[in-house]
Biopython code that builds the backbone (N, CA, C, O; Angstrom):
import numpy as np
from Bio.PDB.StructureBuilder import StructureBuilder

atoms = [
    (1, "VAL", "N", (-1.092, 9.216, 31.730)),
    (1, "VAL", "CA", (-2.064, 9.667, 29.909)),
    (1, "VAL", "C", (-1.709, 11.022, 29.761)),
    (1, "VAL", "O", (-0.569, 11.376, 29.459)),
    (2, "GLN", "N", (-3.352, 12.364, 30.116)),
    (2, "GLN", "CA", (-2.399, 13.335, 29.474)),
    (2, "GLN", "C", (-1.525, 13.653, 29.372)),
    (2, "GLN", "O", (-1.747, 14.837, 29.626)),
    (3, "ASP", "N", (-0.475, 13.604, 29.173)),
    (3, "ASP", "CA", (0.860, 14.842, 29.087)),
    (3, "ASP", "C", (0.602, 13.361, 27.359)),
    (3, "ASP", "O", (0.542, 13.689, 26.174)),
    (4, "VAL", "N", (0.545, 12.388, 27.733)),
    (4, "VAL", "CA", (0.392, 11.773, 26.184)),
    (4, "VAL", "C", (-0.026, 12.132, 24.831)),
    (4, "VAL", "O", (0.457, 12.193, 23.700)),
    (5, "ALA", "N", (-1.791, 12.470, 25.792)),
    (5, "ALA", "CA", (-2.371, 12.991, 24.643)),
    (5, "ALA", "C", (-1.974, 14.611, 24.232)),
    (5, "ALA", "O", (-2.322, 14.971, 23.108)),
    (6, "ASP", "N", (-1.263, 15.593, 25.102)),
    (6, "ASP", "CA", (-0.871, 16.668, 24.364)),
    (6, "ASP", "C", (-0.146, 16.790, 23.619)),
    (6, "ASP", "O", (0.256, 17.785, 23.015)),
    (7, "CYS", "N", (0.215, 15.322, 23.562)),
    (7, "CYS", "CA", (1.870, 15.486, 22.449)),
    (7, "CYS", "C", (1.562, 14.511, 21.374)),
    (7, "CYS", "O", (2.563, 14.071, 20.808)),
    (8, "CYS", "N", (0.591, 14.135, 21.022)),
    (8, "CYS", "CA", (0.057, 12.803, 20.388)),
    (8, "CYS", "C", (-0.707, 14.513, 19.650)),
    (8, "CYS", "O", (-1.409, 15.404, 20.128)),
    (9, "VAL", "N", (0.099, 14.185, 17.922)),
    (9, "VAL", "CA", (-0.653, 14.930, 17.302)),
    (9, "VAL", "C", (-2.295, 13.672, 16.295)),
    (9, "VAL", "O", (-3.383, 14.169, 16.003)),
    (10, "LEU", "N", (-2.151, 13.071, 16.183)),
    (10, "LEU", "CA", (-2.758, 12.372, 15.046)),
    (10, "LEU", "C", (-2.409, 10.914, 15.477)),
    (10, "LEU", "O", (-1.240, 10.546, 15.363)),
    (11, "LEU", "N", (-3.342, 10.073, 15.958)),
    (11, "LEU", "CA", (-3.543, 8.495, 15.767)),
    (11, "LEU", "C", (-4.418, 8.103, 14.826)),
    (11, "LEU", "O", (-5.533, 8.612, 14.707)),
    (12, "VAL", "N", (-3.750, 6.721, 13.743)),
    (12, "VAL", "CA", (-4.180, 6.295, 12.308)),
    (12, "VAL", "C", (-4.476, 5.015, 12.735)),
    (12, "VAL", "O", (-3.693, 4.258, 13.308)),
    (13, "ASP", "N", (-5.680, 4.782, 12.428)),
    (13, "ASP", "CA", (-5.912, 2.723, 11.393)),
    (13, "ASP", "C", (-4.530, 2.506, 10.181)),
    (13, "ASP", "O", (-4.540, 2.961, 9.038)),
    (14, "THR", "N", (-3.187, 1.533, 10.935)),
    (14, "THR", "CA", (-2.863, 1.112, 9.260)),
    (14, "THR", "C", (-3.622, 0.830, 8.973)),
    (14, "THR", "O", (-4.209, 1.692, 8.318)),
    (15, "SER", "N", (-4.270, -0.323, 9.095)),
    (15, "SER", "CA", (-5.360, -1.192, 8.707)),
    (15, "SER", "C", (-6.035, -1.063, 7.357)),
    (15, "SER", "O", (-6.434, -1.842, 6.491)),
    (16, "VAL", "N", (-5.985, 0.587, 7.589)),
    (16, "VAL", "CA", (-7.297, 1.612, 6.614)),
    (16, "VAL", "C", (-6.586, 1.593, 5.870)),
    (16, "VAL", "O", (-5.534, 1.809, 6.472)),
    (17, "GLU", "N", (-6.321, 1.447, 4.632)),
    (17, "GLU", "CA", (-6.018, 2.253, 3.152)),
    (17, "GLU", "C", (-5.957, 3.311, 3.471)),
    (17, "GLU", "O", (-7.017, 3.783, 3.882)),
    (18, "GLY", "N", (-4.531, 4.379, 3.457)),
    (18, "GLY", "CA", (-4.743, 5.444, 3.678)),
    (18, "GLY", "C", (-4.534, 6.328, 4.864)),
    (18, "GLY", "O", (-4.088, 7.447, 5.115)),
    (19, "TRP", "N", (-5.059, 5.315, 5.471)),
    (19, "TRP", "CA", (-4.889, 5.427, 7.263)),
    (19, "TRP", "C", (-5.749, 6.186, 7.830)),
    (19, "TRP", "O", (-5.644, 7.387, 8.078)),
    (20, "ARG", "N", (-6.577, 5.508, 8.029)),
    (20, "ARG", "CA", (-7.875, 6.857, 8.772)),
    (20, "ARG", "C", (-7.381, 7.575, 9.934)),
    (20, "ARG", "O", (-6.254, 7.288, 10.335)),
    (21, "VAL", "N", (-8.182, 8.631, 10.644)),
    (21, "VAL", "CA", (-7.356, 9.282, 11.283)),
    (21, "VAL", "C", (-8.756, 8.358, 12.267)),
    (21, "VAL", "O", (-9.722, 7.801, 11.746)),
    (22, "VAL", "N", (-8.467, 8.439, 13.698)),
    (22, "VAL", "CA", (-9.006, 8.109, 14.724)),
    (22, "VAL", "C", (-9.412, 9.326, 16.448)),
    (22, "VAL", "O", (-10.301, 9.612, 17.249)),
    (23, "TYR", "N", (-8.277, 9.547, 16.159)),
    (23, "TYR", "CA", (-7.855, 10.506, 17.038)),
    (23, "TYR", "C", (-7.395, 11.455, 17.095)),
    (23, "TYR", "O", (-6.339, 11.107, 17.623)),
    (24, "ALA", "N", (-7.275, 12.917, 16.918)),
    (24, "ALA", "CA", (-6.636, 14.337, 16.482)),
    (24, "ALA", "C", (-7.039, 14.601, 17.722)),
    (24, "ALA", "O", (-8.112, 14.407, 18.294)),
    (25, "GLY", "N", (-4.937, 15.579, 18.418)),
    (25, "GLY", "CA", (-5.057, 16.220, 19.212)),
    (25, "GLY", "C", (-5.067, 17.716, 19.234)),
    (25, "GLY", "O", (-5.522, 18.542, 18.442)),
    (26, "GLY", "N", (-4.536, 17.806, 20.189)),
    (26, "GLY", "CA", (-4.947, 19.623, 20.550)),
    (26, "GLY", "C", (-3.565, 20.065, 19.367)),
    (26, "GLY", "O", (-3.789, 21.070, 18.692)),
    (27, "ALA", "N", (-2.524, 19.514, 19.185)),
    (27, "ALA", "CA", (-1.081, 19.667, 18.629)),
    (27, "ALA", "C", (-1.593, 19.806, 17.371)),
    (27, "ALA", "O", (-0.888, 20.365, 16.531)),
    (28, "TRP", "N", (-2.996, 19.295, 16.984)),
    (28, "TRP", "CA", (-2.899, 18.919, 14.756)),
    (28, "TRP", "C", (-3.741, 20.575, 15.061)),
    (28, "TRP", "O", (-3.906, 21.521, 14.290)),
    (29, "GLN", "N", (-4.155, 20.385, 16.554)),
    (29, "GLN", "CA", (-5.167, 21.702, 15.046)),
    (29, "GLN", "C", (-4.519, 23.018, 15.588)),
    (29, "GLN", "O", (-4.821, 24.092, 15.068)),
    (30, "GLU", "N", (-3.536, 22.942, 16.738)),
    (30, "GLU", "CA", (-2.774, 23.862, 16.531)),
    (30, "GLU", "C", (-2.089, 24.191, 15.901)),
    (30, "GLU", "O", (-2.142, 25.404, 15.700)),
    (31, "TRP", "N", (-1.218, 23.572, 15.308)),
    (31, "TRP", "CA", (-0.159, 23.442, 14.238)),
    (31, "TRP", "C", (-0.951, 23.991, 12.923)),
    (31, "TRP", "O", (-0.541, 25.012, 12.371)),
    (32, "THR", "N", (-2.079, 23.305, 12.439)),
    (32, "THR", "CA", (-2.556, 23.018, 11.076)),
    (32, "THR", "C", (-3.954, 24.620, 11.276)),
    (32, "THR", "O", (-4.175, 25.296, 10.271)),
    (33, "GLY", "N", (-4.439, 24.843, 12.158)),
    (33, "GLY", "CA", (-5.522, 25.678, 11.862)),
    (33, "GLY", "C", (-6.798, 24.378, 11.827)),
    (33, "GLY", "O", (-7.986, 24.700, 11.827)),
    (34, "VAL", "N", (-6.420, 23.113, 11.802)),
    (34, "VAL", "CA", (-8.102, 22.711, 11.027)),
    (34, "VAL", "C", (-8.428, 21.862, 12.705)),
    (34, "VAL", "O", (-7.618, 21.122, 13.264)),
    (35, "GLU", "N", (-9.577, 22.169, 13.144)),
    (35, "GLU", "CA", (-10.252, 21.574, 13.458)),
    (35, "GLU", "C", (-10.436, 19.883, 14.089)),
    (35, "GLU", "O", (-10.628, 18.946, 13.315)),
    (36, "ARG", "N", (-10.345, 19.710, 15.514)),
    (36, "ARG", "CA", (-9.997, 18.059, 15.617)),
    (36, "ARG", "C", (-11.242, 16.906, 14.813)),
    (36, "ARG", "O", (-11.086, 15.872, 14.163)),
    (37, "CYS", "N", (-12.611, 17.761, 15.283)),
    (37, "CYS", "CA", (-13.476, 17.732, 14.484)),
    (37, "CYS", "C", (-13.492, 17.436, 12.933)),
    (37, "CYS", "O", (-14.498, 16.888, 12.482)),
    (38, "GLN", "N", (-13.093, 17.559, 12.607)),
    (38, "GLN", "CA", (-12.659, 17.777, 11.058)),
    (38, "GLN", "C", (-11.777, 16.403, 10.594)),
    (38, "GLN", "O", (-11.994, 15.892, 9.495)),
    (39, "CYS", "N", (-10.936, 15.941, 11.368)),
    (39, "CYS", "CA", (-9.861, 15.633, 11.010)),
    (39, "CYS", "C", (-10.383, 13.677, 11.093)),
    (39, "CYS", "O", (-9.989, 12.822, 10.300)),
    (40, "VAL", "N", (-11.265, 13.462, 12.202)),
    (40, "VAL", "CA", (-11.665, 12.194, 12.843)),
    (40, "VAL", "C", (-12.410, 11.043, 11.513)),
    (40, "VAL", "O", (-13.553, 11.127, 11.065)),
    (41, "GLY", "N", (-11.583, 10.256, 11.212)),
    (41, "GLY", "CA", (-12.929, 9.232, 10.305)),
    (41, "GLY", "C", (-12.216, 9.725, 8.654)),
    (41, "GLY", "O", (-12.562, 9.065, 7.674)),
    (42, "HIS", "N", (-10.962, 11.225, 8.429)),
    (42, "HIS", "CA", (-10.881, 10.993, 7.371)),
    (42, "HIS", "C", (-9.326, 10.076, 7.518)),
    (42, "HIS", "O", (-8.957, 9.595, 8.590)),
    (43, "THR", "N", (-8.577, 9.965, 6.281)),
    (43, "THR", "CA", (-7.582, 9.564, 5.906)),
    (43, "THR", "C", (-6.341, 10.710, 5.684)),
    (43, "THR", "O", (-6.459, 11.829, 5.184)),
    (44, "LEU", "N", (-4.973, 9.988, 6.281)),
    (44, "LEU", "CA", (-3.931, 10.846, 6.612)),
    (44, "LEU", "C", (-3.663, 11.297, 4.939)),
    (44, "LEU", "O", (-3.398, 12.478, 4.713)),
    (45, "ASN", "N", (-3.698, 10.868, 4.436)),
    (45, "ASN", "CA", (-3.583, 11.366, 2.424)),
    (45, "ASN", "C", (-4.760, 12.658, 2.891)),
    (45, "ASN", "O", (-4.500, 13.731, 3.434)),
    (46, "SER", "N", (-5.641, 12.303, 2.611)),
    (46, "SER", "CA", (-6.760, 13.960, 2.622)),
    (46, "SER", "C", (-6.369, 14.685, 3.381)),
    (46, "SER", "O", (-5.848, 15.703, 2.926)),
    (47, "LEU", "N", (-6.422, 14.538, 4.699)),
    (47, "LEU", "CA", (-5.064, 15.859, 5.405)),
    (47, "LEU", "C", (-4.258, 16.195, 5.034)),
    (47, "LEU", "O", (-4.075, 17.369, 4.711)),
    (48, "LEU", "N", (-3.563, 15.403, 4.950)),
    (48, "LEU", "CA", (-2.087, 16.597, 4.115)),
    (48, "LEU", "C", (-2.587, 16.594, 2.968)),
    (48, "LEU", "O", (-1.787, 17.265, 2.317)),
    (49, "GLU", "N", (-3.396, 16.273, 2.292)),
    (49, "GLU", "CA", (-3.751, 17.335, 0.771)),
    (49, "GLU", "C", (-4.383, 18.053, 1.159)),
    (49, "GLU", "O", (-4.344, 19.081, 0.483)),
    (50, "PHE", "N", (-5.227, 18.114, 2.223)),
    (50, "PHE", "CA", (-5.628, 20.040, 2.465)),
    (50, "PHE", "C", (-4.714, 20.609, 3.753)),
    (50, "PHE", "O", (-5.199, 21.284, 4.660)),
    (51, "VAL", "N", (-3.823, 20.360, 3.700)),
    (51, "VAL", "CA", (-2.741, 21.306, 5.041)),
    (51, "VAL", "C", (-2.127, 21.822, 4.282)),
    (51, "VAL", "O", (-2.157, 23.050, 4.200)),
    (52, "HIS", "N", (-1.065, 20.768, 3.153)),
    (52, "HIS", "CA", (0.004, 21.415, 2.141)),
    (52, "HIS", "C", (-0.875, 22.240, 1.168)),
    (52, "HIS", "O", (-0.462, 23.150, 0.450)),
    (53, "GLY", "N", (-1.874, 21.884, 1.234)),
    (53, "GLY", "CA", (-2.905, 22.517, -0.577)),
    (53, "GLY", "C", (-2.029, 22.065, -1.907)),
    (53, "GLY", "O", (-1.366, 22.835, -2.602)),
    (54, "ASP", "N", (-2.159, 20.831, -2.075)),
    (54, "ASP", "CA", (-1.435, 20.171, -2.793)),
    (54, "ASP", "C", (-2.000, 18.691, -2.676)),
    (54, "ASP", "O", (-2.095, 17.817, -1.814)),
    (55, "PRO", "N", (-2.265, 18.851, -3.772)),
    (55, "PRO", "CA", (-2.887, 17.040, -3.214)),
    (55, "PRO", "C", (-1.859, 16.427, -4.897)),
    (55, "PRO", "O", (-2.300, 15.587, -5.680)),
    (56, "ALA", "N", (-0.897, 16.935, -4.996)),
    (56, "ALA", "CA", (0.017, 16.271, -5.538)),
    (56, "ALA", "C", (1.510, 16.105, -4.742)),
    (56, "ALA", "O", (2.681, 16.004, -5.108)),
    (57, "ALA", "N", (0.851, 16.132, -3.547)),
    (57, "ALA", "CA", (2.260, 16.579, -1.819)),
    (57, "ALA", "C", (2.137, 14.773, -1.276)),
    (57, "ALA", "O", (1.192, 14.084, -0.891)),
    (58, "PRO", "N", (3.238, 14.573, -1.438)),
    (58, "PRO", "CA", (3.158, 13.139, -1.512)),
    (58, "PRO", "C", (3.230, 12.706, -0.150)),
    (58, "PRO", "O", (4.156, 13.078, 0.570)),
    (59, "VAL", "N", (2.394, 12.009, 0.223)),
    (59, "VAL", "CA", (3.138, 10.911, 1.586)),
    (59, "VAL", "C", (3.631, 9.780, 1.704)),
    (59, "VAL", "O", (3.043, 8.754, 1.363)),
    (60, "VAL", "N", (5.109, 9.833, 2.349)),
    (60, "VAL", "CA", (6.465, 8.966, 1.731)),
    (60, "VAL", "C", (5.936, 8.139, 2.500)),
    (60, "VAL", "O", (6.190, 8.374, 3.681)),
    (61, "TRP", "N", (4.795, 6.560, 2.173)),
    (61, "TRP", "CA", (4.402, 5.752, 2.074)),
    (61, "TRP", "C", (5.588, 4.560, 3.099)),
    (61, "TRP", "O", (5.691, 4.237, 4.282)),
    (62, "ALA", "N", (6.250, 4.253, 1.887)),
    (62, "ALA", "CA", (7.118, 3.060, 2.649)),
    (62, "ALA", "C", (7.388, 3.733, 4.186)),
    (62, "ALA", "O", (6.868, 3.418, 5.256)),
    (63, "GLY", "N", (8.292, 4.667, 3.919)),
    (63, "GLY", "CA", (8.506, 5.481, 5.309)),
    (63, "GLY", "C", (8.084, 4.991, 6.700)),
    (63, "GLY", "O", (8.690, 4.430, 7.614)),
    (64, "LEU", "N", (7.095, 5.319, 6.563)),
    (64, "LEU", "CA", (5.546, 5.277, 7.537)),
    (64, "LEU", "C", (5.496, 4.032, 8.070)),
    (64, "LEU", "O", (5.525, 3.594, 9.220)),
    (65, "VAL", "N", (5.378, 3.334, 6.485)),
    (65, "VAL", "CA", (4.893, 2.493, 7.042)),
    (65, "VAL", "C", (6.369, 1.725, 7.932)),
    (65, "VAL", "O", (6.348, 1.151, 9.021)),
    (66, "ALA", "N", (7.337, 1.925, 7.190)),
    (66, "ALA", "CA", (8.201, 0.654, 8.132)),
    (66, "ALA", "C", (8.703, 0.861, 9.338)),
    (66, "ALA", "O", (9.469, 0.261, 10.092)),
    (67, "GLU", "N", (7.984, 2.032, 9.354)),
    (67, "GLU", "CA", (8.231, 3.064, 11.073)),
    (67, "GLU", "C", (6.964, 2.725, 12.082)),
    (67, "GLU", "O", (7.207, 2.475, 13.262)),
    (68, "ALA", "N", (5.739, 2.723, 11.637)),
    (68, "ALA", "CA", (4.995, 1.361, 12.171)),
    (68, "ALA", "C", (5.679, 0.583, 12.216)),
    (68, "ALA", "O", (6.632, 0.893, 12.931)),
    (69, "LEU", "N", (5.756, -0.440, 11.783)),
    (69, "LEU", "CA", (6.253, -1.813, 12.153)),
    (69, "LEU", "C", (6.806, -1.270, 13.013)),
    (69, "LEU", "O", (6.029, -1.084, 13.950)),
    (70, "ARG", "N", (7.856, -0.873, 13.214)),
    (70, "ARG", "CA", (9.341, -1.041, 14.412)),
    (70, "ARG", "C", (8.106, -0.067, 15.717)),
    (70, "ARG", "O", (8.596, 0.454, 16.720)),
    (71, "GLY", "N", (6.937, -0.010, 15.499)),
    (71, "GLY", "CA", (6.086, 0.634, 16.984)),
    (71, "GLY", "C", (6.988, 1.793, 16.903)),
    (71, "GLY", "O", (7.507, 1.962, 18.007)),
    (72, "ASP", "N", (7.496, 2.907, 15.789)),
    (72, "ASP", "CA", (8.224, 3.977, 16.024)),
    (72, "ASP", "C", (7.225, 5.571, 15.629)),
    (72, "ASP", "O", (6.366, 5.903, 14.812)),
    (73, "ALA", "N", (7.715, 5.982, 16.372)),
    (73, "ALA", "CA", (6.937, 7.167, 16.769)),
    (73, "ALA", "C", (7.033, 8.140, 15.083)),
    (73, "ALA", "O", (7.777, 7.516, 14.326)),
    (74, "PHE", "N", (6.581, 9.178, 14.548)),
    (74, "PHE", "CA", (6.798, 9.011, 12.515)),
    (74, "PHE", "C", (6.426, 10.336, 13.685)),
    (74, "PHE", "O", (6.164, 10.292, 14.887)),
    (75, "VAL", "N", (6.590, 11.991, 12.291)),
    (75, "VAL", "CA", (6.030, 12.921, 12.436)),
    (75, "VAL", "C", (6.485, 13.393, 10.669)),
    (75, "VAL", "O", (7.441, 13.231, 9.911)),
    (76, "THR", "N", (5.389, 13.923, 10.652)),
    (76, "THR", "CA", (5.260, 14.278, 8.614)),
    (76, "THR", "C", (5.919, 16.275, 9.226)),
    (76, "THR", "O", (5.692, 17.044, 10.160)),
    (77, "PRO", "N", (6.554, 16.256, 8.287)),
    (77, "PRO", "CA", (7.082, 17.667, 8.328)),
    (77, "PRO", "C", (6.146, 18.423, 8.176)),
    (77, "PRO", "O", (5.179, 17.851, 7.673)),
    (78, "LYS", "N", (5.933, 19.899, 8.475)),
    (78, "LYS", "CA", (4.427, 20.827, 8.535)),
    (78, "LYS", "C", (5.606, 21.879, 7.213)),
    (78, "LYS", "O", (5.176, 22.904, 6.684)),
]
sb = StructureBuilder()
sb.init_structure("model")
sb.init_model(0)
sb.init_chain("A")
sb.init_seg("    ")
for serial, (resi, resn, name, xyz) in enumerate(atoms, 1):
    if name == "N":
        sb.init_residue(resn, " ", resi, " ")
    sb.init_atom(name, np.array(xyz, "f"), 0.0, 1.0, " ", f" {name:<3s}", serial, name[0])
structure = sb.get_structure()
């Protein structure tokens, strides 16, 4: 389990519009500089806006939804 936890960046609740973050791993903090505790409870959209610094930075929901429905792991490039 620890190996997976170390590799996991974010776990999100896809039943919530915008996909609320329920867990942020250490890799997220390392890659973005945003503390883990600042992520939980926020939506993926709001986090990506903060990280990219651009409120117009799109989240490609159709692709993410398709991957989530298949049970695939997915990433958003930084």
